[in-house]
All heavy atoms as TSV, in Angstrom:
chain	resi	resn	atom	element	x	y	z
A	1	MET	N	N	18.252	-13.581	4.054
A	1	MET	CA	C	17.988	-13.467	2.652
A	1	MET	C	C	18.497	-12.179	2.059
A	1	MET	O	O	18.229	-11.154	2.779
A	1	MET	CB	C	16.462	-13.663	2.350
A	1	MET	CG	C	16.154	-13.644	0.956
A	1	MET	SD	S	14.352	-13.822	0.511
A	1	MET	CE	C	14.216	-15.596	0.928
A	2	GLY	N	N	19.221	-12.163	1.079
A	2	GLY	CA	C	19.798	-10.917	0.484
A	2	GLY	C	C	19.091	-10.558	-0.761
A	2	GLY	O	O	18.596	-11.362	-1.534
A	3	PHE	N	N	18.963	-9.272	-1.076
A	3	PHE	CA	C	18.409	-8.723	-2.276
A	3	PHE	C	C	19.380	-7.702	-2.922
A	3	PHE	O	O	20.044	-6.984	-2.207
A	3	PHE	CB	C	17.049	-8.038	-1.957
A	3	PHE	CG	C	16.077	-8.959	-1.369
A	3	PHE	CD1	C	15.889	-8.993	0.051
A	3	PHE	CD2	C	15.322	-9.789	-2.145
A	3	PHE	CE1	C	14.961	-9.860	0.572
A	3	PHE	CE2	C	14.253	-10.639	-1.680
A	3	PHE	CZ	C	14.171	-10.614	-0.259
A	4	ARG	N	N	19.382	-7.750	-4.230
A	4	ARG	CA	C	20.212	-6.770	-5.063
A	4	ARG	C	C	19.726	-5.475	-4.991
A	4	ARG	O	O	18.485	-5.246	-5.204
A	4	ARG	CB	C	20.307	-7.358	-6.434
A	4	ARG	CG	C	21.289	-6.560	-7.285
A	4	ARG	CD	C	21.434	-7.305	-8.585
A	4	ARG	NE	N	22.071	-6.382	-9.624
A	4	ARG	CZ	C	21.587	-5.910	-10.649
A	4	ARG	NH1	N	20.386	-6.256	-10.971
A	4	ARG	NH2	N	22.303	-5.021	-11.361
A	5	TYR	N	N	20.547	-4.500	-4.692
A	5	TYR	CA	C	20.220	-3.097	-4.703
A	5	TYR	C	C	20.450	-2.570	-6.095
A	5	TYR	O	O	21.484	-2.818	-6.675
A	5	TYR	CB	C	20.989	-2.275	-3.697
A	5	TYR	CG	C	20.473	-2.396	-2.235
A	5	TYR	CD1	C	20.373	-3.659	-1.615
A	5	TYR	CD2	C	20.048	-1.300	-1.538
A	5	TYR	CE1	C	19.785	-3.745	-0.301
A	5	TYR	CE2	C	19.517	-1.410	-0.211
A	5	TYR	CZ	C	19.399	-2.625	0.355
A	5	TYR	OH	O	18.952	-2.675	1.596
A	6	SER	N	N	19.470	-1.800	-6.611
A	6	SER	CA	C	19.645	-1.154	-7.961
A	6	SER	C	C	18.928	0.080	-8.087
A	6	SER	O	O	18.075	0.460	-7.146
A	6	SER	CB	C	19.180	-2.301	-8.994
A	6	SER	OG	O	17.742	-2.382	-8.787
A	7	THR	N	N	18.970	0.744	-9.124
A	7	THR	CA	C	18.297	1.934	-9.467
A	7	THR	C	C	17.360	1.737	-10.604
A	7	THR	O	O	17.490	0.762	-11.358
A	7	THR	CB	C	19.315	3.138	-9.817
A	7	THR	OG1	O	20.096	2.668	-11.015
A	7	THR	CG2	C	20.203	3.480	-8.671
A	8	THR	N	N	16.489	2.689	-10.908
A	8	THR	CA	C	15.527	2.466	-12.003
A	8	THR	C	C	15.855	3.350	-13.237
A	8	THR	O	O	15.270	3.226	-14.232
A	8	THR	CB	C	14.114	2.867	-11.506
A	8	THR	OG1	O	14.104	4.184	-11.026
A	8	THR	CG2	C	13.608	1.928	-10.502
A	9	ASP	N	N	16.889	4.211	-13.051
A	9	ASP	CA	C	17.295	5.097	-14.103
A	9	ASP	C	C	18.889	5.238	-14.120
A	9	ASP	O	O	19.427	5.373	-13.037
A	9	ASP	CB	C	16.780	6.468	-13.810
A	9	ASP	CG	C	16.894	7.470	-14.974
A	9	ASP	OD1	O	18.052	7.857	-15.122
A	9	ASP	OD2	O	15.963	7.875	-15.585
A	10	SER	N	N	19.473	5.219	-15.296
A	10	SER	CA	C	20.918	5.284	-15.383
A	10	SER	C	C	21.470	6.584	-14.873
A	10	SER	O	O	22.701	6.692	-14.627
A	10	SER	CB	C	21.261	5.035	-16.867
A	10	SER	OG	O	20.735	6.050	-17.655
A	11	SER	N	N	20.647	7.652	-14.710
A	11	SER	CA	C	21.258	8.964	-14.222
A	11	SER	C	C	21.344	8.933	-12.680
A	11	SER	O	O	21.867	9.793	-12.054
A	11	SER	CB	C	20.299	10.130	-14.565
A	11	SER	OG	O	19.067	9.974	-14.033
A	12	GLN	N	N	20.759	7.840	-12.028
A	12	GLN	CA	C	20.862	7.775	-10.559
A	12	GLN	C	C	22.184	7.142	-10.150
A	12	GLN	O	O	22.801	6.416	-10.929
A	12	GLN	CB	C	19.751	6.948	-10.039
A	12	GLN	CG	C	18.343	7.541	-10.309
A	12	GLN	CD	C	17.187	6.636	-9.876
A	12	GLN	OE1	O	17.212	5.402	-10.285
A	12	GLN	NE2	N	16.288	7.125	-9.091
A	13	ASN	N	N	22.671	7.413	-8.959
A	13	ASN	CA	C	23.820	6.898	-8.476
A	13	ASN	C	C	23.593	5.865	-7.403
A	13	ASN	O	O	22.380	5.547	-7.025
A	13	ASN	CB	C	24.870	7.986	-7.943
A	13	ASN	CG	C	24.325	8.718	-6.800
A	13	ASN	OD1	O	23.681	8.213	-5.876
A	13	ASN	ND2	N	24.637	10.017	-6.653
A	14	GLU	N	N	24.624	5.317	-6.795
A	14	GLU	CA	C	24.531	4.205	-5.882
A	14	GLU	C	C	23.717	4.565	-4.675
A	14	GLU	O	O	23.139	3.745	-3.974
A	14	GLU	CB	C	25.905	3.785	-5.415
A	14	GLU	CG	C	26.696	4.812	-4.710
A	14	GLU	CD	C	28.227	4.517	-4.582
A	14	GLU	OE1	O	28.778	4.042	-5.631
A	14	GLU	OE2	O	28.683	4.697	-3.509
A	15	PHE	N	N	23.627	5.850	-4.278
A	15	PHE	CA	C	22.962	6.279	-3.161
A	15	PHE	C	C	21.377	6.251	-3.380
A	15	PHE	O	O	20.554	6.416	-2.491
A	15	PHE	CB	C	23.431	7.733	-2.671
A	15	PHE	CG	C	24.726	7.781	-2.270
A	15	PHE	CD1	C	25.696	8.290	-3.088
A	15	PHE	CD2	C	25.234	7.072	-1.102
A	15	PHE	CE1	C	27.040	8.311	-2.696
A	15	PHE	CE2	C	26.515	7.013	-0.781
A	15	PHE	CZ	C	27.491	7.656	-1.582
A	16	ASP	N	N	21.040	6.183	-4.663
A	16	ASP	CA	C	19.574	6.118	-5.010
A	16	ASP	C	C	19.166	4.636	-5.020
A	16	ASP	O	O	17.969	4.309	-5.364
A	16	ASP	CB	C	19.296	6.720	-6.371
A	16	ASP	CG	C	19.596	8.226	-6.331
A	16	ASP	OD1	O	19.186	8.861	-5.341
A	16	ASP	OD2	O	20.247	8.694	-7.257
A	17	SER	N	N	20.037	3.651	-4.854
A	17	SER	CA	C	19.717	2.272	-4.951
A	17	SER	C	C	18.766	1.786	-3.858
A	17	SER	O	O	18.823	2.259	-2.713
A	17	SER	CB	C	20.964	1.423	-4.760
A	17	SER	OG	O	21.853	1.643	-5.890
A	18	LEU	N	N	17.819	0.888	-4.255
A	18	LEU	CA	C	16.905	0.317	-3.350
A	18	LEU	C	C	16.813	-1.150	-3.650
A	18	LEU	O	O	17.183	-1.676	-4.732
A	18	LEU	CB	C	15.493	0.810	-3.596
A	18	LEU	CG	C	15.346	2.369	-3.207
A	18	LEU	CD1	C	14.075	2.880	-3.739
A	18	LEU	CD2	C	15.380	2.644	-1.760
A	19	PRO	N	N	16.479	-2.024	-2.571
A	19	PRO	CA	C	16.431	-3.479	-2.751
A	19	PRO	C	C	15.258	-3.780	-3.702
A	19	PRO	O	O	14.041	-3.483	-3.324
A	19	PRO	CB	C	16.324	-4.000	-1.390
A	19	PRO	CG	C	15.667	-2.948	-0.625
A	19	PRO	CD	C	16.162	-1.663	-1.163
A	20	ARG	N	N	15.494	-4.476	-4.759
A	20	ARG	CA	C	14.440	-4.867	-5.707
A	20	ARG	C	C	14.542	-6.344	-6.054
A	20	ARG	O	O	15.583	-6.943	-5.929
A	20	ARG	CB	C	14.581	-4.046	-7.046
A	20	ARG	CG	C	14.473	-2.509	-6.776
A	20	ARG	CD	C	14.749	-1.813	-8.111
A	20	ARG	NE	N	15.178	-0.432	-7.847
A	20	ARG	CZ	C	14.380	0.558	-7.529
A	20	ARG	NH1	N	13.091	0.354	-7.451
A	20	ARG	NH2	N	14.940	1.739	-7.297
A	21	ILE	N	N	13.378	-6.977	-6.389
A	21	ILE	CA	C	13.408	-8.300	-6.685
A	21	ILE	C	C	12.448	-8.531	-7.959
A	21	ILE	O	O	11.395	-8.039	-7.974
A	21	ILE	CB	C	12.829	-9.203	-5.489
A	21	ILE	CG1	C	12.942	-10.710	-5.800
A	21	ILE	CG2	C	11.422	-8.756	-5.063
A	21	ILE	CD1	C	12.681	-11.450	-4.490
A	22	PRO	N	N	12.988	-9.361	-8.871
A	22	PRO	CA	C	12.092	-9.653	-10.149
A	22	PRO	C	C	11.061	-10.595	-9.636
A	22	PRO	O	O	11.309	-11.542	-8.843
A	22	PRO	CB	C	13.048	-10.200	-11.065
A	22	PRO	CG	C	14.205	-10.694	-10.271
A	22	PRO	CD	C	14.266	-9.912	-9.089
A	23	MET	N	N	9.831	-10.433	-10.133
A	23	MET	CA	C	8.616	-11.238	-9.813
A	23	MET	C	C	7.921	-11.717	-11.022
A	23	MET	O	O	7.805	-10.986	-11.979
A	23	MET	CB	C	7.675	-10.490	-8.895
A	23	MET	CG	C	8.322	-9.966	-7.643
A	23	MET	SD	S	7.042	-9.269	-6.576
A	23	MET	CE	C	6.666	-7.774	-7.626
A	24	ILE	N	N	7.340	-12.883	-10.991
A	24	ILE	CA	C	6.209	-13.250	-11.922
A	24	ILE	C	C	5.032	-13.554	-11.034
A	24	ILE	O	O	4.998	-14.441	-10.171
A	24	ILE	CB	C	6.691	-14.491	-12.689
A	24	ILE	CG1	C	7.944	-14.211	-13.521
A	24	ILE	CG2	C	5.575	-14.990	-13.599
A	24	ILE	CD1	C	8.503	-15.462	-14.210
A	25	ILE	N	N	4.019	-12.788	-11.295
A	25	ILE	CA	C	2.802	-12.874	-10.482
A	25	ILE	C	C	1.737	-13.568	-11.414
A	25	ILE	O	O	1.437	-13.117	-12.519
A	25	ILE	CB	C	2.274	-11.476	-10.011
A	25	ILE	CG1	C	3.374	-10.838	-9.257
A	25	ILE	CG2	C	0.957	-11.666	-9.091
A	25	ILE	CD1	C	3.141	-9.362	-8.912
A	26	ARG	N	N	1.107	-14.659	-10.858
A	26	ARG	CA	C	0.030	-15.283	-11.651
A	26	ARG	C	C	-1.305	-15.329	-10.844
A	26	ARG	O	O	-1.263	-15.494	-9.652
A	26	ARG	CB	C	0.469	-16.796	-11.904
A	26	ARG	CG	C	1.689	-16.828	-12.810
A	26	ARG	CD	C	2.022	-18.346	-13.133
A	26	ARG	NE	N	3.035	-18.370	-14.085
A	26	ARG	CZ	C	4.403	-18.579	-13.675
A	26	ARG	NH1	N	4.665	-18.578	-12.468
A	26	ARG	NH2	N	5.275	-18.637	-14.692
A	27	ARG	N	N	-2.352	-15.129	-11.607
A	27	ARG	CA	C	-3.775	-15.218	-10.939
A	27	ARG	C	C	-4.658	-15.645	-12.029
A	27	ARG	O	O	-4.839	-14.877	-13.027
A	27	ARG	CB	C	-4.099	-13.873	-10.341
A	27	ARG	CG	C	-5.466	-13.828	-9.719
A	27	ARG	CD	C	-5.850	-12.418	-9.243
A	27	ARG	NE	N	-6.988	-12.518	-8.575
A	27	ARG	CZ	C	-8.247	-12.294	-9.188
A	27	ARG	NH1	N	-8.265	-12.108	-10.513
A	27	ARG	NH2	N	-9.348	-12.350	-8.521
A	28	GLU	N	N	-5.371	-16.782	-11.805
A	28	GLU	CA	C	-6.401	-17.304	-12.608
A	28	GLU	C	C	-6.088	-17.127	-14.113
A	28	GLU	O	O	-6.884	-16.622	-15.007
A	28	GLU	CB	C	-7.703	-16.491	-12.328
A	28	GLU	CG	C	-8.204	-16.668	-10.919
A	28	GLU	CD	C	-9.452	-15.839	-10.597
A	28	GLU	OE1	O	-9.946	-15.048	-11.457
A	28	GLU	OE2	O	-9.969	-16.004	-9.520
A	29	GLY	N	N	-4.947	-17.779	-14.516
A	29	GLY	CA	C	-4.562	-17.726	-15.855
A	29	GLY	C	C	-3.917	-16.599	-16.472
A	29	GLY	O	O	-3.508	-16.555	-17.650
A	30	HIS	N	N	-3.767	-15.502	-15.751
A	30	HIS	CA	C	-3.169	-14.284	-16.140
A	30	HIS	C	C	-1.768	-14.152	-15.479
A	30	HIS	O	O	-1.584	-14.650	-14.351
A	30	HIS	CB	C	-3.989	-13.064	-15.678
A	30	HIS	CG	C	-5.400	-12.865	-16.222
A	30	HIS	ND1	N	-5.964	-13.996	-16.785
A	30	HIS	CD2	C	-6.108	-11.862	-16.326
A	30	HIS	CE1	C	-7.237	-13.608	-17.117
A	30	HIS	NE2	N	-7.301	-12.290	-16.876
A	31	THR	N	N	-0.835	-13.590	-16.228
A	31	THR	CA	C	0.516	-13.509	-15.731
A	31	THR	C	C	1.127	-12.087	-15.914
A	31	THR	O	O	0.914	-11.544	-16.993
A	31	THR	CB	C	1.506	-14.582	-16.443
A	31	THR	OG1	O	0.982	-15.853	-16.185
A	31	THR	CG2	C	2.894	-14.470	-15.899
A	32	VAL	N	N	1.716	-11.574	-15.025
A	32	VAL	CA	C	2.462	-10.199	-15.056
A	32	VAL	C	C	3.938	-10.385	-14.524
A	32	VAL	O	O	4.132	-11.004	-13.482
A	32	VAL	CB	C	1.735	-9.212	-14.266
A	32	VAL	CG1	C	2.450	-7.849	-14.261
A	32	VAL	CG2	C	0.329	-8.966	-14.831
A	33	GLU	N	N	4.841	-9.832	-15.327
A	33	GLU	CA	C	6.193	-9.810	-14.827
A	33	GLU	C	C	6.459	-8.375	-14.300
A	33	GLU	O	O	6.083	-7.447	-14.886
A	33	GLU	CB	C	7.218	-10.128	-15.906
A	33	GLU	CG	C	7.113	-11.567	-16.359
A	33	GLU	CD	C	8.242	-11.957	-17.358
A	33	GLU	OE1	O	9.377	-11.372	-17.284
A	33	GLU	OE2	O	7.954	-12.767	-18.251
A	34	ALA	N	N	7.170	-8.297	-13.121
A	34	ALA	CA	C	7.278	-6.971	-12.508
A	34	ALA	C	C	8.599	-7.010	-11.736
A	34	ALA	O	O	9.151	-8.169	-11.372
A	34	ALA	CB	C	6.148	-6.533	-11.639
A	35	ILE	N	N	9.107	-5.727	-11.357
A	35	ILE	CA	C	10.200	-5.699	-10.377
A	35	ILE	C	C	9.531	-5.069	-9.165
A	35	ILE	O	O	8.852	-4.085	-9.123
A	35	ILE	CB	C	11.232	-4.738	-10.922
A	35	ILE	CG1	C	11.848	-5.177	-12.237
A	35	ILE	CG2	C	12.329	-4.461	-9.835
A	35	ILE	CD1	C	12.571	-6.497	-12.118
A	36	GLY	N	N	9.781	-5.750	-8.027
A	36	GLY	CA	C	9.117	-5.391	-6.734
A	36	GLY	C	C	10.136	-4.726	-5.847
A	36	GLY	O	O	11.298	-5.033	-5.907
A	37	LEU	N	N	9.684	-3.747	-4.981
A	37	LEU	CA	C	10.519	-3.109	-4.057
A	37	LEU	C	C	10.390	-3.850	-2.788
A	37	LEU	O	O	9.334	-4.115	-2.334
A	37	LEU	CB	C	10.124	-1.686	-3.849
A	37	LEU	CG	C	10.889	-0.871	-2.875
A	37	LEU	CD1	C	12.283	-0.683	-3.193
A	37	LEU	CD2	C	10.185	0.540	-2.735
A	38	VAL	N	N	11.528	-4.253	-2.178
A	38	VAL	CA	C	11.548	-5.064	-0.894
A	38	VAL	C	C	11.530	-4.152	0.274
A	38	VAL	O	O	12.313	-3.207	0.411
A	38	VAL	CB	C	12.767	-5.974	-0.846
A	38	VAL	CG1	C	12.800	-6.682	0.428
A	38	VAL	CG2	C	12.805	-6.840	-2.036
A	39	ASP	N	N	10.469	-4.292	1.154
A	39	ASP	CA	C	10.424	-3.592	2.343
A	39	ASP	C	C	10.076	-4.600	3.483
A	39	ASP	O	O	8.954	-4.991	3.673
A	39	ASP	CB	C	9.274	-2.548	2.238
A	39	ASP	CG	C	9.147	-1.660	3.621
A	39	ASP	OD1	O	9.893	-2.019	4.530
A	39	ASP	OD2	O	8.444	-0.824	3.578
A	40	SER	N	N	11.136	-5.057	4.064
A	40	SER	CA	C	11.008	-6.098	5.022
A	40	SER	C	C	10.243	-5.786	6.276
A	40	SER	O	O	9.814	-6.644	7.027
A	40	SER	CB	C	12.366	-6.743	5.484
A	40	SER	OG	O	13.147	-5.793	6.059
A	41	GLY	N	N	10.047	-4.473	6.564
A	41	GLY	CA	C	9.244	-4.120	7.645
A	41	GLY	C	C	7.851	-3.707	7.387
A	41	GLY	O	O	7.080	-3.296	8.315
A	42	ALA	N	N	7.414	-3.951	6.200
A	42	ALA	CA	C	6.029	-3.519	5.777
A	42	ALA	C	C	4.989	-4.440	6.333
A	42	ALA	O	O	5.206	-5.679	6.482
A	42	ALA	CB	C	5.986	-3.465	4.201
A	43	THR	N	N	3.884	-3.833	6.633
A	43	THR	CA	C	2.637	-4.646	7.079
A	43	THR	C	C	1.654	-4.735	6.022
A	43	THR	O	O	0.755	-5.402	6.158
A	43	THR	CB	C	2.146	-4.118	8.418
A	43	THR	OG1	O	1.807	-2.694	8.188
A	43	THR	CG2	C	3.086	-4.196	9.597
A	44	VAL	N	N	1.841	-3.981	4.984
A	44	VAL	CA	C	0.869	-4.004	3.831
A	44	VAL	C	C	1.694	-4.035	2.568
A	44	VAL	O	O	2.686	-3.516	2.426
A	44	VAL	CB	C	0.097	-2.536	3.868
A	44	VAL	CG1	C	-0.905	-2.454	2.765
A	44	VAL	CG2	C	-0.610	-2.335	5.179
A	45	ASN	N	N	1.107	-4.851	1.599
A	45	ASN	CA	C	1.640	-4.864	0.272
A	45	ASN	C	C	0.879	-3.983	-0.618
A	45	ASN	O	O	-0.351	-3.871	-0.577
A	45	ASN	CB	C	1.666	-6.344	-0.181
A	45	ASN	CG	C	2.480	-7.292	0.600
A	45	ASN	OD1	O	3.659	-6.955	0.840
A	45	ASN	ND2	N	1.971	-8.349	1.131
A	46	VAL	N	N	1.547	-3.365	-1.630
A	46	VAL	CA	C	0.884	-2.527	-2.581
A	46	VAL	C	C	1.155	-2.932	-4.001
A	46	VAL	O	O	2.224	-3.346	-4.344
A	46	VAL	CB	C	1.415	-1.012	-2.364
A	46	VAL	CG1	C	0.827	-0.095	-3.404
A	46	VAL	CG2	C	1.234	-0.568	-1.013
A	47	MET	N	N	0.052	-2.876	-4.805
A	47	MET	CA	C	0.224	-3.327	-6.206
A	47	MET	C	C	-0.394	-2.207	-7.039
A	47	MET	O	O	-1.371	-1.594	-6.630
A	47	MET	CB	C	-0.498	-4.634	-6.440
A	47	MET	CG	C	-0.510	-5.063	-7.938
A	47	MET	SD	S	-1.479	-6.491	-8.201
A	47	MET	CE	C	-0.520	-7.762	-7.294
A	48	LEU	N	N	0.249	-1.963	-8.182
A	48	LEU	CA	C	-0.355	-0.901	-9.098
A	48	LEU	C	C	-1.777	-1.353	-9.563
A	48	LEU	O	O	-1.936	-2.507	-9.854
A	48	LEU	CB	C	0.496	-0.684	-10.270
A	48	LEU	CG	C	1.886	-0.028	-9.931
A	48	LEU	CD1	C	2.844	0.022	-11.157
A	48	LEU	CD2	C	1.774	1.409	-9.441
A	49	LEU	N	N	-2.645	-0.427	-9.637
A	49	LEU	CA	C	-4.016	-0.761	-10.138
A	49	LEU	C	C	-3.885	-1.409	-11.475
A	49	LEU	O	O	-4.602	-2.457	-11.820
A	49	LEU	CB	C	-4.815	0.544	-10.227
A	49	LEU	CG	C	-6.251	0.385	-10.896
A	49	LEU	CD1	C	-7.130	-0.479	-9.985
A	49	LEU	CD2	C	-6.863	1.686	-11.066
A	50	ASP	N	N	-3.199	-0.881	-12.442
A	50	ASP	CA	C	-3.008	-1.467	-13.785
A	50	ASP	C	C	-2.568	-2.868	-13.776
A	50	ASP	O	O	-2.995	-3.729	-14.488
A	50	ASP	CB	C	-1.991	-0.616	-14.592
A	50	ASP	CG	C	-1.811	-1.113	-15.991
A	50	ASP	OD1	O	-2.915	-1.162	-16.698
A	50	ASP	OD2	O	-0.714	-1.468	-16.384
A	51	MET	N	N	-1.567	-3.205	-12.825
A	51	MET	CA	C	-1.074	-4.537	-12.724
A	51	MET	C	C	-2.176	-5.499	-12.255
A	51	MET	O	O	-2.331	-6.533	-12.806
A	51	MET	CB	C	0.124	-4.601	-11.854
A	51	MET	CG	C	0.820	-5.924	-11.679
A	51	MET	SD	S	2.238	-6.033	-10.618
A	51	MET	CE	C	3.220	-4.665	-11.221
A	52	GLY	N	N	-2.939	-5.071	-11.210
A	52	GLY	CA	C	-4.062	-5.860	-10.738
A	52	GLY	C	C	-5.171	-6.121	-11.742
A	52	GLY	O	O	-5.596	-7.213	-11.855
A	53	GLN	N	N	-5.316	-5.125	-12.582
A	53	GLN	CA	C	-6.344	-5.236	-13.664
A	53	GLN	C	C	-5.889	-6.217	-14.754
A	53	GLN	O	O	-6.598	-7.099	-15.247
A	53	GLN	CB	C	-6.684	-3.893	-14.251
A	53	GLN	CG	C	-7.409	-3.054	-13.286
A	53	GLN	CD	C	-7.657	-1.597	-13.859
A	53	GLN	OE1	O	-6.925	-1.162	-14.525
A	53	GLN	NE2	N	-8.737	-0.971	-13.347
A	54	GLN	N	N	-4.577	-6.165	-15.109
A	54	GLN	CA	C	-3.961	-7.198	-15.988
A	54	GLN	C	C	-4.119	-8.652	-15.468
A	54	GLN	O	O	-4.209	-9.566	-16.246
A	54	GLN	CB	C	-2.488	-6.874	-16.225
A	54	GLN	CG	C	-2.260	-5.610	-17.039
A	54	GLN	CD	C	-0.736	-5.369	-17.175
A	54	GLN	OE1	O	-0.038	-6.289	-17.490
A	54	GLN	NE2	N	-0.429	-4.129	-17.009
A	55	LEU	N	N	-4.132	-8.761	-14.129
A	55	LEU	CA	C	-4.332	-10.062	-13.444
A	55	LEU	C	C	-5.788	-10.486	-13.319
A	55	LEU	O	O	-6.060	-11.634	-12.807
A	55	LEU	CB	C	-3.638	-10.089	-12.113
A	55	LEU	CG	C	-2.087	-9.979	-12.178
A	55	LEU	CD1	C	-1.505	-9.676	-10.745
A	55	LEU	CD2	C	-1.532	-11.348	-12.789
A	56	GLY	N	N	-6.697	-9.605	-13.790
A	56	GLY	CA	C	-8.088	-9.882	-13.741
A	56	GLY	C	C	-8.790	-9.585	-12.460
A	56	GLY	O	O	-9.826	-9.965	-12.141
A	57	ALA	N	N	-8.096	-8.810	-11.562
A	57	ALA	CA	C	-8.659	-8.504	-10.200
A	57	ALA	C	C	-9.614	-7.352	-10.376
A	57	ALA	O	O	-9.557	-6.543	-11.276
A	57	ALA	CB	C	-7.580	-8.023	-9.252
A	58	VAL	N	N	-10.692	-7.451	-9.543
A	58	VAL	CA	C	-11.677	-6.292	-9.459
A	58	VAL	C	C	-11.553	-5.651	-8.156
A	58	VAL	O	O	-11.947	-6.201	-7.147
A	58	VAL	CB	C	-13.099	-6.900	-9.710
A	58	VAL	CG1	C	-14.212	-5.756	-9.655
A	58	VAL	CG2	C	-13.161	-7.633	-11.014
A	59	TRP	N	N	-10.953	-4.415	-8.129
A	59	TRP	CA	C	-10.711	-3.748	-6.899
A	59	TRP	C	C	-11.888	-3.324	-6.122
A	59	TRP	O	O	-11.927	-3.218	-4.919
A	59	TRP	CB	C	-9.750	-2.569	-7.134
A	59	TRP	CG	C	-8.433	-2.914	-7.688
A	59	TRP	CD1	C	-7.955	-2.528	-8.855
A	59	TRP	CD2	C	-7.436	-3.722	-7.095
A	59	TRP	NE1	N	-6.670	-3.072	-9.150
A	59	TRP	CE2	C	-6.377	-3.764	-7.962
A	59	TRP	CE3	C	-7.367	-4.408	-5.923
A	59	TRP	CZ2	C	-5.159	-4.559	-7.700
A	59	TRP	CZ3	C	-6.213	-5.165	-5.633
A	59	TRP	CH2	C	-5.090	-5.185	-6.535
A	60	GLU	N	N	-12.951	-3.006	-6.817
A	60	GLU	CA	C	-14.237	-2.507	-6.152
A	60	GLU	C	C	-14.731	-3.543	-5.303
A	60	GLU	O	O	-15.551	-3.273	-4.361
A	60	GLU	CB	C	-15.171	-1.911	-7.250
A	60	GLU	CG	C	-14.821	-0.823	-8.067
A	60	GLU	CD	C	-13.793	-1.117	-9.142
A	60	GLU	OE1	O	-13.667	-2.285	-9.578
A	60	GLU	OE2	O	-13.071	-0.073	-9.515
A	61	ASP	N	N	-14.502	-4.837	-5.500
A	61	ASP	CA	C	-15.100	-5.876	-4.755
A	61	ASP	C	C	-14.430	-6.051	-3.343
A	61	ASP	O	O	-14.926	-6.732	-2.441
A	61	ASP	CB	C	-15.013	-7.276	-5.336
A	61	ASP	CG	C	-15.962	-7.349	-6.608
A	61	ASP	OD1	O	-16.814	-6.335	-6.766
A	61	ASP	OD2	O	-15.862	-8.230	-7.423
A	62	ASN	N	N	-13.196	-5.400	-3.099
A	62	ASN	CA	C	-12.450	-5.574	-1.895
A	62	ASN	C	C	-12.127	-4.282	-1.245
A	62	ASN	O	O	-11.647	-3.313	-2.008
A	62	ASN	CB	C	-11.139	-6.379	-2.192
A	62	ASN	CG	C	-11.425	-7.697	-2.784
A	62	ASN	OD1	O	-12.030	-8.549	-2.070
A	62	ASN	ND2	N	-10.835	-8.043	-3.928
A	63	LYS	N	N	-12.390	-4.131	-0.019
A	63	LYS	CA	C	-12.094	-2.865	0.711
A	63	LYS	C	C	-11.154	-3.374	1.855
A	63	LYS	O	O	-11.466	-4.135	2.623
A	63	LYS	CB	C	-13.316	-2.213	1.280
A	63	LYS	CG	C	-14.322	-1.811	0.277
A	63	LYS	CD	C	-13.871	-0.620	-0.484
A	63	LYS	CE	C	-14.894	-0.230	-1.471
A	63	LYS	NZ	N	-14.536	0.785	-2.388
A	64	ALA	N	N	-9.902	-2.657	1.841
A	64	ALA	CA	C	-8.996	-2.968	2.933
A	64	ALA	C	C	-9.074	-1.966	4.085
A	64	ALA	O	O	-9.328	-0.711	3.821
A	64	ALA	CB	C	-7.569	-2.879	2.374
A	65	ILE	N	N	-8.949	-2.424	5.259
A	65	ILE	CA	C	-8.927	-1.448	6.448
A	65	ILE	C	C	-7.470	-1.296	6.890
A	65	ILE	O	O	-6.789	-2.326	7.287
A	65	ILE	CB	C	-9.791	-2.035	7.571
A	65	ILE	CG1	C	-11.232	-2.205	7.122
A	65	ILE	CG2	C	-9.650	-1.134	8.887
A	65	ILE	CD1	C	-12.130	-2.855	8.102
A	66	ILE	N	N	-6.913	-0.155	6.681
A	66	ILE	CA	C	-5.575	0.077	7.011
A	66	ILE	C	C	-5.448	1.026	8.136
A	66	ILE	O	O	-6.106	1.988	8.308
A	66	ILE	CB	C	-4.821	0.735	5.740
A	66	ILE	CG1	C	-4.965	-0.298	4.555
A	66	ILE	CG2	C	-3.335	1.064	6.125
A	66	ILE	CD1	C	-4.408	0.301	3.246
């Protein structure tokens, strides 16, 4: 599977490019559009608190052991 490499700012050059993928995340009737950073070797996924709250998640109810 291939992913497009891009930057987040027009002042950055090709060496600042990272693999990103557009996403639509849905949870219990809530929807958020985002651009995700692809890390094929990751064992943990990370989401911004604000994005989780927009999806109706309550972070205090879940504790992850990392």
